[in-house]
Steps between C-alpha positions, in 0.01 A plus 500: 500500500344573161726479199444620148394190301735426207401292200716402203330451163654319200363599157574383149287775344626854590158655428351333803713669763287813568163321508627218719645742756170693503302184563737386774482838677123479501522164692787589730518885566853624555650206317852541360552307176827382349451437129713262297441492127662234283346450157748219423323265735185500277693529178711192572194304622312579175805404295529160674128432523540429874684656797870408445741420776692832487162696542419289807843571644466869429171509676664343808758780482230762498334335796825499694568858402156607615551330835842655545356843410254481788185406304241303699381323187560477126203520264557361150267678258571273200272191477725339234776450759262427790618137552857621525381745774350213688830304477694803630327480831734216608796739490383798713323563823270767366179415310530486123148583370339427168281782373248258358456264803205677660330525159523124453346440843221748420431348163448148645274644771296700246396248241521148355597600140818693511651658189871591503597768248860599425698674228798265534516124474757490784243653730210264426670197652610660835168674551289195418709290737456764766127485465517116516703529822238737649229255403675218686529709813131584483410141415331602175514372146433794269487490122798703381539641148808691382539726200776720361423836349709455188706801405406706802838488672688598183259794464571612855872461452493732196294758686165427330277489810182537301572189298607314812164579671306409187669158471453436874131591476449273205655204678307588811168483303585145391550394860222698655200294376635183664640651816370597840829672577773631263853552636719749326829332555740788453518825691543695168147391406333657801393827342286308243262414786337844460361374171357172638359564847191681388372225273167370647486126555872461426747298710690640793826646387807479728837674464818432692611853598202590715442159650871439547536791731251362749772266635726787594333627817494153655859406403652830599312514823626148586857587419479816713368323807 
């Protein structure tokens, strides 16, 4: 019997909801999405400089709620709390997916010099470690460089998208010359890719929303079988 696939998504940035649902529907037609939005998860992580215990526990609560609500998987769209998402897998029977995991695998497969670009310090560490883990699985030893686009997140938080994009592009330019691949570590940075893809001779640019959705069809198909 065919069932309507159900996916839960956990966001820390409300503005991502519409775009993430559109991308998911492109990969899994007919998908029903349950959105959970909790800005405090990111806010408290930024305030502590790392993912605190109460945020990790709250993420487990969301995973359990998703499972009890009938979701076949929970996709966490915030890279800053990605390691907490990994830890939450031990407490539920449904997959808890990190939006940036496929991007890390693709980055390692695409080039030796990998640049990691973020707008938050609390994202650089988790994303860099995720790329390192992907490299270990692929038995590779890439050269990884990380850079923060200073001031970009504050600009986005105050609604100045133009300044956010400008600061991201400036930081990208500093990484690009020494990178085969540049990873945009946060989903909120994805729209900036339109300004960078057309540059001849530039590095490959990867974003988590588009690549992160590629895991859905496999995971949801497996859960439905």
